[in-house]
PDB file of N, CA, C and O in Angstrom:
ATOM      1  N   UNK A   1     -23.362  18.731  19.156  1.00  0.00           N
ATOM      2  CA  UNK A   1     -23.719  17.891  19.966  1.00  0.00           C
ATOM      3  C   UNK A   1     -22.456  17.628  20.825  1.00  0.00           C
ATOM      4  O   UNK A   1     -21.318  17.565  20.362  1.00  0.00           O
ATOM      5  N   UNK A   2     -22.785  17.485  22.112  1.00  0.00           N
ATOM      6  CA  UNK A   2     -21.857  17.164  23.038  1.00  0.00           C
ATOM      7  C   UNK A   2     -21.875  15.894  23.286  1.00  0.00           C
ATOM      8  O   UNK A   2     -22.876  15.241  22.991  1.00  0.00           O
ATOM      9  N   UNK A   3     -20.760  15.294  23.882  1.00  0.00           N
ATOM     10  CA  UNK A   3     -20.753  13.785  24.219  1.00  0.00           C
ATOM     11  C   UNK A   3     -20.101  13.487  25.560  1.00  0.00           C
ATOM     12  O   UNK A   3     -19.148  14.109  26.030  1.00  0.00           O
ATOM     13  N   UNK A   4     -20.804  12.343  26.180  1.00  0.00           N
ATOM     14  CA  UNK A   4     -20.324  12.259  27.414  1.00  0.00           C
ATOM     15  C   UNK A   4     -18.782  11.503  27.412  1.00  0.00           C
ATOM     16  O   UNK A   4     -18.141  11.356  28.453  1.00  0.00           O
ATOM     17  N   UNK A   5     -18.356  11.105  26.239  1.00  0.00           N
ATOM     18  CA  UNK A   5     -17.086  10.586  26.133  1.00  0.00           C
ATOM     19  C   UNK A   5     -16.006  11.596  25.709  1.00  0.00           C
ATOM     20  O   UNK A   5     -16.122  12.299  24.705  1.00  0.00           O
ATOM     21  N   UNK A   6     -14.907  11.623  26.572  1.00  0.00           N
ATOM     22  CA  UNK A   6     -13.627  12.453  26.256  1.00  0.00           C
ATOM     23  C   UNK A   6     -12.501  11.691  25.748  1.00  0.00           C
ATOM     24  O   UNK A   6     -11.780  11.109  26.559  1.00  0.00           O
ATOM     25  N   UNK A   7     -12.233  11.617  24.346  1.00  0.00           N
ATOM     26  CA  UNK A   7     -11.331  10.795  24.050  1.00  0.00           C
ATOM     27  C   UNK A   7      -9.771  11.276  24.414  1.00  0.00           C
ATOM     28  O   UNK A   7      -9.486  12.451  24.645  1.00  0.00           O
ATOM     29  N   UNK A   8      -8.859  10.232  24.428  1.00  0.00           N
ATOM     30  CA  UNK A   8      -7.604  10.431  24.944  1.00  0.00           C
ATOM     31  C   UNK A   8      -6.733  10.259  23.743  1.00  0.00           C
ATOM     32  O   UNK A   8      -7.180   9.640  22.777  1.00  0.00           O
ATOM     33  N   UNK A   9      -5.471  10.777  23.724  1.00  0.00           N
ATOM     34  CA  UNK A   9      -4.367  10.806  22.790  1.00  0.00           C
ATOM     35  C   UNK A   9      -5.123  11.063  21.218  1.00  0.00           C
ATOM     36  O   UNK A   9      -5.966  11.955  21.132  1.00  0.00           O
ATOM     37  N   UNK A  10      -4.849  10.427  20.286  1.00  0.00           N
ATOM     38  CA  UNK A  10      -5.219  10.818  18.909  1.00  0.00           C
ATOM     39  C   UNK A  10      -6.613  10.108  18.662  1.00  0.00           C
ATOM     40  O   UNK A  10      -7.023  10.111  17.501  1.00  0.00           O
ATOM     41  N   UNK A  11      -7.341   9.533  19.588  1.00  0.00           N
ATOM     42  CA  UNK A  11      -8.836   8.874  19.518  1.00  0.00           C
ATOM     43  C   UNK A  11      -9.622   9.842  19.127  1.00  0.00           C
ATOM     44  O   UNK A  11      -9.512  10.989  19.560  1.00  0.00           O
ATOM     45  N   UNK A  12     -10.620   9.424  18.147  1.00  0.00           N
ATOM     46  CA  UNK A  12     -11.796  10.363  17.575  1.00  0.00           C
ATOM     47  C   UNK A  12     -13.171   9.484  18.004  1.00  0.00           C
ATOM     48  O   UNK A  12     -13.311   8.267  17.882  1.00  0.00           O
ATOM     49  N   UNK A  13     -14.077  10.381  18.502  1.00  0.00           N
ATOM     50  CA  UNK A  13     -15.331   9.902  18.968  1.00  0.00           C
ATOM     51  C   UNK A  13     -16.324  10.349  17.752  1.00  0.00           C
ATOM     52  O   UNK A  13     -16.521  11.554  17.596  1.00  0.00           O
ATOM     53  N   UNK A  14     -16.932   9.438  16.919  1.00  0.00           N
ATOM     54  CA  UNK A  14     -17.961   9.699  16.093  1.00  0.00           C
ATOM     55  C   UNK A  14     -19.253   9.048  16.194  1.00  0.00           C
ATOM     56  O   UNK A  14     -19.339   8.046  16.905  1.00  0.00           O
ATOM     57  N   UNK A  15     -20.372   9.531  15.514  1.00  0.00           N
ATOM     58  CA  UNK A  15     -21.517   9.003  15.313  1.00  0.00           C
ATOM     59  C   UNK A  15     -21.717   8.219  13.845  1.00  0.00           C
ATOM     60  O   UNK A  15     -21.763   8.921  12.835  1.00  0.00           O
ATOM     61  N   UNK A  16     -21.810   7.079  13.753  1.00  0.00           N
ATOM     62  CA  UNK A  16     -22.024   6.653  12.586  1.00  0.00           C
ATOM     63  C   UNK A  16     -23.457   6.986  11.822  1.00  0.00           C
ATOM     64  O   UNK A  16     -24.479   7.170  12.484  1.00  0.00           O
ATOM     65  N   UNK A  17     -23.449   7.049  10.347  1.00  0.00           N
ATOM     66  CA  UNK A  17     -24.562   7.569   9.860  1.00  0.00           C
ATOM     67  C   UNK A  17     -25.256   6.252   9.458  1.00  0.00           C
ATOM     68  O   UNK A  17     -24.657   5.226   9.136  1.00  0.00           O
ATOM     69  N   UNK A  18     -26.583   6.409   9.516  1.00  0.00           N
ATOM     70  CA  UNK A  18     -27.625   5.450   9.329  1.00  0.00           C
ATOM     71  C   UNK A  18     -27.299   4.658   8.125  1.00  0.00           C
ATOM     72  O   UNK A  18     -26.726   5.367   7.298  1.00  0.00           O
ATOM     73  N   UNK A  19     -27.475   3.335   7.704  1.00  0.00           N
ATOM     74  CA  UNK A  19     -27.489   2.862   6.343  1.00  0.00           C
ATOM     75  C   UNK A  19     -28.807   2.932   5.848  1.00  0.00           C
ATOM     76  O   UNK A  19     -29.802   3.019   6.567  1.00  0.00           O
ATOM     77  N   UNK A  20     -28.811   2.888   4.451  1.00  0.00           N
ATOM     78  CA  UNK A  20     -29.955   3.010   3.653  1.00  0.00           C
ATOM     79  C   UNK A  20     -31.001   1.898   4.097  1.00  0.00           C
ATOM     80  O   UNK A  20     -30.606   0.735   4.010  1.00  0.00           O
ATOM     81  N   UNK A  21     -32.114   2.093   4.498  1.00  0.00           N
ATOM     82  CA  UNK A  21     -33.020   1.132   4.549  1.00  0.00           C
ATOM     83  C   UNK A  21     -33.660   0.510   3.443  1.00  0.00           C
ATOM     84  O   UNK A  21     -34.126  -0.630   3.461  1.00  0.00           O
ATOM     85  N   UNK A  22     -33.673   1.512   2.210  1.00  0.00           N
ATOM     86  CA  UNK A  22     -34.377   1.159   0.969  1.00  0.00           C
ATOM     87  C   UNK A  22     -33.314   1.125  -0.283  1.00  0.00           C
ATOM     88  O   UNK A  22     -32.463   2.007  -0.399  1.00  0.00           O
ATOM     89  N   UNK A  23     -33.423   0.097  -1.158  1.00  0.00           N
ATOM     90  CA  UNK A  23     -32.813   0.298  -2.394  1.00  0.00           C
ATOM     91  C   UNK A  23     -33.185   1.400  -3.288  1.00  0.00           C
ATOM     92  O   UNK A  23     -34.219   2.055  -3.156  1.00  0.00           O
ATOM     93  N   UNK A  24     -32.247   1.594  -4.266  1.00  0.00           N
ATOM     94  CA  UNK A  24     -32.520   2.485  -5.435  1.00  0.00           C
ATOM     95  C   UNK A  24     -33.869   2.042  -6.032  1.00  0.00           C
ATOM     96  O   UNK A  24     -34.628   2.955  -6.357  1.00  0.00           O
ATOM     97  N   UNK A  25     -34.313   0.666  -6.241  1.00  0.00           N
ATOM     98  CA  UNK A  25     -35.367   0.404  -6.818  1.00  0.00           C
ATOM     99  C   UNK A  25     -36.622   0.389  -5.986  1.00  0.00           C
ATOM    100  O   UNK A  25     -37.709   0.097  -6.485  1.00  0.00           O
ATOM    101  N   UNK A  26     -36.462   0.725  -4.635  1.00  0.00           N
ATOM    102  CA  UNK A  26     -37.577   1.099  -3.801  1.00  0.00           C
ATOM    103  C   UNK A  26     -37.906  -0.261  -2.796  1.00  0.00           C
ATOM    104  O   UNK A  26     -38.852  -0.309  -2.010  1.00  0.00           O
ATOM    105  N   UNK A  27     -36.991  -1.250  -2.993  1.00  0.00           N
ATOM    106  CA  UNK A  27     -37.282  -2.317  -1.961  1.00  0.00           C
ATOM    107  C   UNK A  27     -36.902  -1.921  -0.469  1.00  0.00           C
ATOM    108  O   UNK A  27     -35.939  -1.162  -0.355  1.00  0.00           O
ATOM    109  N   UNK A  28     -37.491  -2.312   0.592  1.00  0.00           N
ATOM    110  CA  UNK A  28     -36.910  -2.099   1.785  1.00  0.00           C
ATOM    111  C   UNK A  28     -36.162  -3.611   2.290  1.00  0.00           C
ATOM    112  O   UNK A  28     -36.636  -4.744   2.217  1.00  0.00           O
ATOM    113  N   UNK A  29     -34.751  -3.142   2.849  1.00  0.00           N
ATOM    114  CA  UNK A  29     -33.733  -4.109   3.449  1.00  0.00           C
ATOM    115  C   UNK A  29     -34.236  -4.383   4.734  1.00  0.00           C
ATOM    116  O   UNK A  29     -34.805  -3.466   5.326  1.00  0.00           O
ATOM    117  N   UNK A  30     -34.116  -5.596   5.321  1.00  0.00           N
ATOM    118  CA  UNK A  30     -34.319  -6.098   6.669  1.00  0.00           C
ATOM    119  C   UNK A  30     -32.785  -5.489   7.339  1.00  0.00           C
ATOM    120  O   UNK A  30     -31.845  -5.128   6.632  1.00  0.00           O
ATOM    121  N   UNK A  31     -32.788  -5.475   8.705  1.00  0.00           N
ATOM    122  CA  UNK A  31     -31.771  -4.805   9.332  1.00  0.00           C
ATOM    123  C   UNK A  31     -30.472  -5.541   9.061  1.00  0.00           C
ATOM    124  O   UNK A  31     -29.473  -4.853   8.849  1.00  0.00           O
ATOM    125  N   UNK A  32     -30.367  -6.967   9.044  1.00  0.00           N
ATOM    126  CA  UNK A  32     -29.349  -7.869   8.859  1.00  0.00           C
ATOM    127  C   UNK A  32     -28.728  -7.654   7.433  1.00  0.00           C
ATOM    128  O   UNK A  32     -27.509  -7.745   7.285  1.00  0.00           O
ATOM    129  N   UNK A  33     -29.407  -7.422   6.582  1.00  0.00           N
ATOM    130  CA  UNK A  33     -29.287  -7.257   5.220  1.00  0.00           C
ATOM    131  C   UNK A  33     -28.366  -5.938   4.692  1.00  0.00           C
ATOM    132  O   UNK A  33     -27.703  -5.872   3.657  1.00  0.00           O
ATOM    133  N   UNK A  34     -28.535  -4.948   5.704  1.00  0.00           N
ATOM    134  CA  UNK A  34     -27.958  -3.758   5.437  1.00  0.00           C
ATOM    135  C   UNK A  34     -26.211  -3.778   5.843  1.00  0.00           C
ATOM    136  O   UNK A  34     -25.717  -4.315   6.834  1.00  0.00           O
ATOM    137  N   UNK A  35     -25.600  -3.141   4.926  1.00  0.00           N
ATOM    138  CA  UNK A  35     -24.162  -3.013   5.145  1.00  0.00           C
ATOM    139  C   UNK A  35     -24.001  -1.894   6.249  1.00  0.00           C
ATOM    140  O   UNK A  35     -24.700  -0.881   6.247  1.00  0.00           O
ATOM    141  N   UNK A  36     -23.093  -2.137   7.130  1.00  0.00           N
ATOM    142  CA  UNK A  36     -22.938  -0.877   8.005  1.00  0.00           C
ATOM    143  C   UNK A  36     -22.123  -0.065   7.607  1.00  0.00           C
ATOM    144  O   UNK A  36     -21.071  -0.438   7.087  1.00  0.00           O
ATOM    145  N   UNK A  37     -22.441   1.247   7.768  1.00  0.00           N
ATOM    146  CA  UNK A  37     -21.820   2.335   7.203  1.00  0.00           C
ATOM    147  C   UNK A  37     -20.382   2.496   7.647  1.00  0.00           C
ATOM    148  O   UNK A  37     -19.991   1.937   8.672  1.00  0.00           O
ATOM    149  N   UNK A  38     -19.646   3.185   6.961  1.00  0.00           N
ATOM    150  CA  UNK A  38     -18.060   3.327   7.425  1.00  0.00           C
ATOM    151  C   UNK A  38     -17.965   4.867   7.029  1.00  0.00           C
ATOM    152  O   UNK A  38     -16.920   5.286   6.531  1.00  0.00           O
ATOM    153  N   UNK A  39     -19.097   5.747   7.255  1.00  0.00           N
ATOM    154  CA  UNK A  39     -18.953   7.156   7.426  1.00  0.00           C
ATOM    155  C   UNK A  39     -19.445   7.553   8.737  1.00  0.00           C
ATOM    156  O   UNK A  39     -20.366   6.996   9.334  1.00  0.00           O
ATOM    157  N   UNK A  40     -18.834   8.463   9.109  1.00  0.00           N
ATOM    158  CA  UNK A  40     -19.282   8.823  10.708  1.00  0.00           C
ATOM    159  C   UNK A  40     -18.913  10.453  10.854  1.00  0.00           C
ATOM    160  O   UNK A  40     -17.911  11.017  10.414  1.00  0.00           O
ATOM    161  N   UNK A  41     -20.027  11.036  11.604  1.00  0.00           N
ATOM    162  CA  UNK A  41     -19.698  12.458  11.856  1.00  0.00           C
ATOM    163  C   UNK A  41     -18.923  12.473  13.506  1.00  0.00           C
ATOM    164  O   UNK A  41     -19.216  11.936  14.574  1.00  0.00           O
ATOM    165  N   UNK A  42     -17.887  13.317  13.086  1.00  0.00           N
ATOM    166  CA  UNK A  42     -16.994  13.483  14.440  1.00  0.00           C
ATOM    167  C   UNK A  42     -17.614  14.366  15.214  1.00  0.00           C
ATOM    168  O   UNK A  42     -18.059  15.444  14.823  1.00  0.00           O
ATOM    169  N   UNK A  43     -17.674  13.822  16.635  1.00  0.00           N
ATOM    170  CA  UNK A  43     -18.370  14.511  17.852  1.00  0.00           C
ATOM    171  C   UNK A  43     -17.291  14.955  18.883  1.00  0.00           C
ATOM    172  O   UNK A  43     -17.499  15.849  19.704  1.00  0.00           O
ATOM    173  N   UNK A  44     -16.211  14.316  18.790  1.00  0.00           N
ATOM    174  CA  UNK A  44     -15.144  14.745  19.844  1.00  0.00           C
ATOM    175  C   UNK A  44     -13.653  14.364  19.197  1.00  0.00           C
ATOM    176  O   UNK A  44     -13.520  13.406  18.437  1.00  0.00           O
ATOM    177  N   UNK A  45     -12.603  15.189  19.572  1.00  0.00           N
ATOM    178  CA  UNK A  45     -11.343  14.394  19.007  1.00  0.00           C
ATOM    179  C   UNK A  45     -10.586  14.559  20.679  1.00  0.00           C
ATOM    180  O   UNK A  45     -10.928  15.223  21.657  1.00  0.00           O
ATOM    181  N   UNK A  46      -9.469  13.649  20.444  1.00  0.00           N
ATOM    182  CA  UNK A  46      -8.304  13.782  21.425  1.00  0.00           C
ATOM    183  C   UNK A  46      -7.379  14.821  21.357  1.00  0.00           C
ATOM    184  O   UNK A  46      -7.319  15.471  20.313  1.00  0.00           O
ATOM    185  N   UNK A  47      -6.634  15.094  22.312  1.00  0.00           N
ATOM    186  CA  UNK A  47      -5.770  16.330  22.307  1.00  0.00           C
ATOM    187  C   UNK A  47      -4.558  15.992  21.170  1.00  0.00           C
ATOM    188  O   UNK A  47      -3.980  16.933  20.625  1.00  0.00           O
ATOM    189  N   UNK A  48      -4.284  14.877  20.915  1.00  0.00           N
ATOM    190  CA  UNK A  48      -3.311  14.695  20.073  1.00  0.00           C
ATOM    191  C   UNK A  48      -3.733  14.472  18.588  1.00  0.00           C
ATOM    192  O   UNK A  48      -2.860  14.102  17.803  1.00  0.00           O
ATOM    193  N   UNK A  49      -5.009  14.670  18.143  1.00  0.00           N
ATOM    194  CA  UNK A  49      -5.541  14.605  17.069  1.00  0.00           C
ATOM    195  C   UNK A  49      -5.181  15.768  16.014  1.00  0.00           C
ATOM    196  O   UNK A  49      -5.525  16.921  16.274  1.00  0.00           O
ATOM    197  N   UNK A  50      -4.587  15.514  14.996  1.00  0.00           N
ATOM    198  CA  UNK A  50      -4.148  16.742  14.187  1.00  0.00           C
ATOM    199  C   UNK A  50      -4.982  17.093  12.982  1.00  0.00           C
ATOM    200  O   UNK A  50      -5.117  18.290  12.725  1.00  0.00           O
ATOM    201  N   UNK A  51      -5.539  16.218  12.235  1.00  0.00           N
ATOM    202  CA  UNK A  51      -5.903  16.616  10.799  1.00  0.00           C
ATOM    203  C   UNK A  51      -7.593  16.398  11.084  1.00  0.00           C
ATOM    204  O   UNK A  51      -8.240  17.139  10.344  1.00  0.00           O
ATOM    205  N   UNK A  52      -8.170  15.830  11.690  1.00  0.00           N
ATOM    206  CA  UNK A  52      -9.763  15.577  11.916  1.00  0.00           C
ATOM    207  C   UNK A  52     -10.186  16.501  13.210  1.00  0.00           C
ATOM    208  O   UNK A  52      -9.666  16.544  14.325  1.00  0.00           O
ATOM    209  N   UNK A  53     -11.252  17.191  12.704  1.00  0.00           N
ATOM    210  CA  UNK A  53     -11.826  18.234  13.543  1.00  0.00           C
ATOM    211  C   UNK A  53     -13.280  17.848  13.935  1.00  0.00           C
ATOM    212  O   UNK A  53     -13.810  16.874  13.400  1.00  0.00           O
ATOM    213  N   UNK A  54     -13.910  18.571  14.828  1.00  0.00           N
ATOM    214  CA  UNK A  54     -15.220  18.268  15.353  1.00  0.00           C
ATOM    215  C   UNK A  54     -16.120  18.745  14.037  1.00  0.00           C
ATOM    216  O   UNK A  54     -15.876  19.810  13.470  1.00  0.00           O
ATOM    217  N   UNK A  55     -17.238  17.807  13.583  1.00  0.00           N
ATOM    218  CA  UNK A  55     -17.978  18.468  12.638  1.00  0.00           C
ATOM    219  C   UNK A  55     -17.791  17.773  11.242  1.00  0.00           C
ATOM    220  O   UNK A  55     -18.589  17.844  10.308  1.00  0.00           O
ATOM    221  N   UNK A  56     -16.465  17.012  11.259  1.00  0.00           N
ATOM    222  CA  UNK A  56     -15.918  16.561   9.956  1.00  0.00           C
ATOM    223  C   UNK A  56     -16.717  15.237   9.910  1.00  0.00           C
ATOM    224  O   UNK A  56     -16.968  14.521  10.879  1.00  0.00           O
ATOM    225  N   UNK A  57     -17.136  14.995   8.395  1.00  0.00           N
ATOM    226  CA  UNK A  57     -17.549  13.453   8.250  1.00  0.00           C
ATOM    227  C   UNK A  57     -16.200  12.609   7.747  1.00  0.00           C
ATOM    228  O   UNK A  57     -15.379  13.070   6.954  1.00  0.00           O
ATOM    229  N   UNK A  58     -16.141  11.566   8.230  1.00  0.00           N
ATOM    230  CA  UNK A  58     -14.882  10.741   8.104  1.00  0.00           C
ATOM    231  C   UNK A  58     -15.389   9.426   7.403  1.00  0.00           C
ATOM    232  O   UNK A  58     -16.546   9.022   7.511  1.00  0.00           O
ATOM    233  N   UNK A  59     -14.387   8.788   6.659  1.00  0.00           N
ATOM    234  CA  UNK A  59     -14.435   7.544   6.288  1.00  0.00           C
ATOM    235  C   UNK A  59     -13.356   6.793   6.893  1.00  0.00           C
ATOM    236  O   UNK A  59     -12.215   7.250   6.956  1.00  0.00           O
ATOM    237  N   UNK A  60     -13.751   5.412   7.434  1.00  0.00           N
ATOM    238  CA  UNK A  60     -12.712   4.829   8.681  1.00  0.00           C
ATOM    239  C   UNK A  60     -12.766   3.520   8.056  1.00  0.00           C
ATOM    240  O   UNK A  60     -13.499   3.127   7.149  1.00  0.00           O
ATOM    241  N   UNK A  61     -11.636   2.769   8.863  1.00  0.00           N
ATOM    242  CA  UNK A  61     -11.539   1.246   8.595  1.00  0.00           C
ATOM    243  C   UNK A  61     -12.615   0.737   9.692  1.00  0.00           C
ATOM    244  O   UNK A  61     -12.634   1.117  10.863  1.00  0.00           O
ATOM    245  N   UNK A  62     -13.442  -0.121   9.149  1.00  0.00           N
ATOM    246  CA  UNK A  62     -14.493  -0.574  10.267  1.00  0.00           C
ATOM    247  C   UNK A  62     -14.057  -1.717  10.884  1.00  0.00           C
ATOM    248  O   UNK A  62     -14.804  -2.042  11.807  1.00  0.00           O
ATOM    249  N   UNK A  63     -13.163  -2.417  10.721  1.00  0.00           N
ATOM    250  CA  UNK A  63     -12.533  -3.582  11.371  1.00  0.00           C
ATOM    251  C   UNK A  63     -11.677  -3.053  12.780  1.00  0.00           C
ATOM    252  O   UNK A  63     -11.391  -3.825  13.695  1.00  0.00           O
ATOM    253  N   UNK A  64     -11.373  -1.779  12.772  1.00  0.00           N
ATOM    254  CA  UNK A  64     -10.420  -1.360  13.819  1.00  0.00           C
ATOM    255  C   UNK A  64     -11.148  -0.190  14.653  1.00  0.00           C
ATOM    256  O   UNK A  64     -10.517   0.824  14.950  1.00  0.00           O
ATOM    257  N   UNK A  65     -12.518  -0.363  15.029  1.00  0.00           N
ATOM    258  CA  UNK A  65     -13.211   0.623  15.798  1.00  0.00           C
ATOM    259  C   UNK A  65     -13.626  -0.003  17.036  1.00  0.00           C
ATOM    260  O   UNK A  65     -13.536  -1.225  17.151  1.00  0.00           O
ATOM    261  N   UNK A  66     -14.078   0.731  17.986  1.00  0.00           N
ATOM    262  CA  UNK A  66     -14.696   0.243  19.135  1.00  0.00           C
ATOM    263  C   UNK A  66     -15.885   0.777  19.167  1.00  0.00           C
ATOM    264  O   UNK A  66     -15.957   1.995  19.004  1.00  0.00           O
ATOM    265  N   UNK A  67     -16.996   0.068  19.363  1.00  0.00           N
ATOM    266  CA  UNK A  67     -18.355   0.651  19.409  1.00  0.00           C
ATOM    267  C   UNK A  67     -18.665   0.645  20.803  1.00  0.00           C
ATOM    268  O   UNK A  67     -18.281  -0.243  21.564  1.00  0.00           O
ATOM    269  N   UNK A  68     -19.534   1.880  21.233  1.00  0.00           N
ATOM    270  CA  UNK A  68     -19.841   1.997  22.947  1.00  0.00           C
ATOM    271  C   UNK A  68     -21.218   2.733  22.671  1.00  0.00           C
ATOM    272  O   UNK A  68     -21.413   3.679  21.907  1.00  0.00           O
ATOM    273  N   UNK A  69     -21.997   2.163  23.365  1.00  0.00           N
ATOM    274  CA  UNK A  69     -23.318   3.001  23.626  1.00  0.00           C
ATOM    275  C   UNK A  69     -23.517   3.479  24.783  1.00  0.00           C
ATOM    276  O   UNK A  69     -23.342   2.871  25.840  1.00  0.00           O
ATOM    277  N   UNK A  70     -23.964   4.799  24.631  1.00  0.00           N
ATOM    278  CA  UNK A  70     -24.104   5.677  26.218  1.00  0.00           C
ATOM    279  C   UNK A  70     -25.438   6.312  25.878  1.00  0.00           C
ATOM    280  O   UNK A  70     -25.538   6.969  24.842  1.00  0.00           O
ATOM    281  N   UNK A  71     -26.437   6.155  26.674  1.00  0.00           N
ATOM    282  CA  UNK A  71     -27.540   6.989  26.771  1.00  0.00           C
ATOM    283  C   UNK A  71     -28.151   7.000  25.347  1.00  0.00           C
ATOM    284  O   UNK A  71     -28.284   8.013  24.661  1.00  0.00           O
ATOM    285  N   UNK A  72     -28.557   5.558  24.940  1.00  0.00           N
ATOM    286  CA  UNK A  72     -29.124   5.314  23.682  1.00  0.00           C
ATOM    287  C   UNK A  72     -28.456   5.783  22.537  1.00  0.00           C
ATOM    288  O   UNK A  72     -29.082   5.690  21.481  1.00  0.00           O
ATOM    289  N   UNK A  73     -27.124   6.353  22.503  1.00  0.00           N
ATOM    290  CA  UNK A  73     -26.553   6.633  21.368  1.00  0.00           C
ATOM    291  C   UNK A  73     -25.153   6.002  21.235  1.00  0.00           C
ATOM    292  O   UNK A  73     -24.241   5.953  22.060  1.00  0.00           O
ATOM    293  N   UNK A  74     -25.230   5.506  19.898  1.00  0.00           N
ATOM    294  CA  UNK A  74     -24.046   4.497  19.796  1.00  0.00           C
ATOM    295  C   UNK A  74     -22.837   5.081  19.105  1.00  0.00           C
ATOM    296  O   UNK A  74     -22.950   5.433  17.931  1.00  0.00           O
ATOM    297  N   UNK A  75     -21.722   5.207  19.724  1.00  0.00           N
ATOM    298  CA  UNK A  75     -20.424   5.919  19.373  1.00  0.00           C
ATOM    299  C   UNK A  75     -19.442   4.980  18.718  1.00  0.00           C
ATOM    300  O   UNK A  75     -19.293   3.771  18.899  1.00  0.00           O
ATOM    301  N   UNK A  76     -18.896   5.691  18.030  1.00  0.00           N
ATOM    302  CA  UNK A  76     -17.610   4.715  17.519  1.00  0.00           C
ATOM    303  C   UNK A  76     -16.275   5.564  17.621  1.00  0.00           C
ATOM    304  O   UNK A  76     -16.081   6.677  17.131  1.00  0.00           O
ATOM    305  N   UNK A  77     -15.315   4.720  18.434  1.00  0.00           N
ATOM    306  CA  UNK A  77     -13.943   5.243  18.840  1.00  0.00           C
ATOM    307  C   UNK A  77     -13.136   4.730  17.780  1.00  0.00           C
ATOM    308  O   UNK A  77     -13.008   3.520  17.592  1.00  0.00           O
ATOM    309  N   UNK A  78     -12.524   5.706  16.999  1.00  0.00           N
ATOM    310  CA  UNK A  78     -11.480   5.319  16.146  1.00  0.00           C
ATOM    311  C   UNK A  78     -10.086   6.087  16.292  1.00  0.00           C
ATOM    312  O   UNK A  78     -10.084   7.261  16.662  1.00  0.00           O
ATOM    313  N   UNK A  79      -8.792   5.349  15.970  1.00  0.00           N
ATOM    314  CA  UNK A  79      -7.716   6.163  16.141  1.00  0.00           C
ATOM    315  C   UNK A  79      -7.538   6.991  14.669  1.00  0.00           C
ATOM    316  O   UNK A  79      -7.900   6.605  13.558  1.00  0.00           O
ATOM    317  N   UNK A  80      -6.861   8.257  15.033  1.00  0.00           N
ATOM    318  CA  UNK A  80      -6.686   8.976  13.901  1.00  0.00           C
ATOM    319  C   UNK A  80      -6.022   8.235  12.553  1.00  0.00           C
ATOM    320  O   UNK A  80      -6.420   8.427  11.403  1.00  0.00           O
ATOM    321  N   UNK A  81      -5.155   7.533  12.861  1.00  0.00           N
ATOM    322  CA  UNK A  81      -4.396   6.814  11.801  1.00  0.00           C
ATOM    323  C   UNK A  81      -5.453   5.757  11.217  1.00  0.00           C
ATOM    324  O   UNK A  81      -5.058   5.038  10.299  1.00  0.00           O
ATOM    325  N   UNK A  82      -6.596   5.630  11.620  1.00  0.00           N
ATOM    326  CA  UNK A  82      -7.384   4.692  10.937  1.00  0.00           C
ATOM    327  C   UNK A  82      -8.458   5.205  10.226  1.00  0.00           C
ATOM    328  O   UNK A  82      -9.263   4.427   9.714  1.00  0.00           O
ATOM    329  N   UNK A  83      -8.594   6.496  10.115  1.00  0.00           N
ATOM    330  CA  UNK A  83      -9.324   7.371   9.423  1.00  0.00           C
ATOM    331  C   UNK A  83      -8.641   7.381   7.919  1.00  0.00           C
ATOM    332  O   UNK A  83      -7.483   7.777   7.782  1.00  0.00           O
ATOM    333  N   UNK A  84      -9.359   6.963   6.898  1.00  0.00           N
ATOM    334  CA  UNK A  84      -9.013   7.093   5.618  1.00  0.00           C
ATOM    335  C   UNK A  84      -9.147   8.334   4.783  1.00  0.00           C
ATOM    336  O   UNK A  84      -8.307   8.633   3.934  1.00  0.00           O
ATOM    337  N   UNK A  85     -10.432   9.196   5.089  1.00  0.00           N
ATOM    338  CA  UNK A  85     -10.490  10.391   4.356  1.00  0.00           C
ATOM    339  C   UNK A  85     -11.751  11.214   5.131  1.00  0.00           C
ATOM    340  O   UNK A  85     -12.502  10.699   5.959  1.00  0.00           O
ATOM    341  N   UNK A  86     -11.794  12.411   4.733  1.00  0.00           N
ATOM    342  CA  UNK A  86     -12.918  13.120   5.155  1.00  0.00           C
ATOM    343  C   UNK A  86     -13.754  13.316   3.915  1.00  0.00           C
ATOM    344  O   UNK A  86     -13.379  13.245   2.745  1.00  0.00           O
ATOM    345  N   UNK A  87     -15.111  13.611   4.447  1.00  0.00           N
ATOM    346  CA  UNK A  87     -15.959  13.867   3.062  1.00  0.00           C
ATOM    347  C   UNK A  87     -16.319  15.095   3.041  1.00  0.00           C
ATOM    348  O   UNK A  87     -16.824  15.517   4.082  1.00  0.00           O
ATOM    349  N   UNK A  88     -16.193  15.953   1.991  1.00  0.00           N
ATOM    350  CA  UNK A  88     -16.563  17.204   1.628  1.00  0.00           C
ATOM    351  C   UNK A  88     -18.004  17.473   1.668  1.00  0.00           C
ATOM    352  O   UNK A  88     -18.433  18.584   1.356  1.00  0.00           O
TER     353      UNK A  88
END
């Protein structure tokens, strides 16, 4: 996936994964009741990012992000230091 955003420094551009709309017991949750996901797929990295690569799935601090919507796609900008882990 190419992105119209080119991050600077150690910033990472990622796309958040969709929150589950259905519980394990089969109940559907309204949008406001769903918890925002804290896992995203990396689509671009800045030149100073060292440990995170394009294609990684990351767990990040949700309160330290910047959300940007471009061409109907919502991107999350995260500093590399705010990435807590990669998902295998």
